[in-house]
N, C-alpha and C positions, 0 to 999 in steps of 0.2 A: 777335103775347102782349107780347114784348116791342117796349121804344121802339125807334122808327124813328133815335135820335139815338146805339143803341147801335154800337159802332166791331166792322170783322168779325170783330174775334178773339175778346172779349171776346162775342161771338154764340155762334165756332166753339168757346170755353172752354164757356160756357152747354149747348151742345147735344153734348160728351162728359159732361158731368157728369149731363145726366139721362139716359146710358145704364147712371152707373155705379146700385147696389142703393139705395136708400131710403137707408135709416143712411150711407153717404158720401157721400150728399149736403147731409142733418143740417149732416155735420163741416163739409165745404166749409163750405156756406153759417152757420156761425159765424164761423169763420176769413176770411171777405171780411168778412162784416159786423160783426170785431174790429179789420177791415184798416180799415176807414171809419174807425173810432170812434175809429180812433189818431190819422188821417189829421185827423181832426176836430176833437180834440185841438190837434196841432200845430199846427193853422193858426190856431186861438184864440189858445193859449197865444205864439204867435210878434208877433199884435195886437194883445194886448195888452204886453206889453214893446216893440211899438213907437210905439205908443199909451204909455206912458211913458217913454222914450226921448226921444219929442217931446215931451212932455210936461214932462221935467227929473225923474223921480221916477222912477227904474229905483232900485231897490238897488243894482244893480251898477255905475252912474254916481254914485250918492251917497258907495257905497263908495271908488269909482276916485275920486272928488270931495275925499271927506279923509284919506284918502292921499295924496293933489296937494298938499294942502296941512301938510299932517304934519313933509311933506320941504320942504315950500317955508320954515318956523322954522327 
């Protein structure tokens, strides 16, 4: 039913969830999907920030450089 690469712990959690009433299963499913979406959003933000920094285009890096230039004057 599940992928063979699922960890034993996750499989155990799904087994326990499957014993719950449908309403609770749906709620837990929503929580899991929201958590996964948050992880993907964080990863995308991290990747974008890393790319911007590597390209010297980070707004934070740009602001830092501007402050250093003002202090140097």
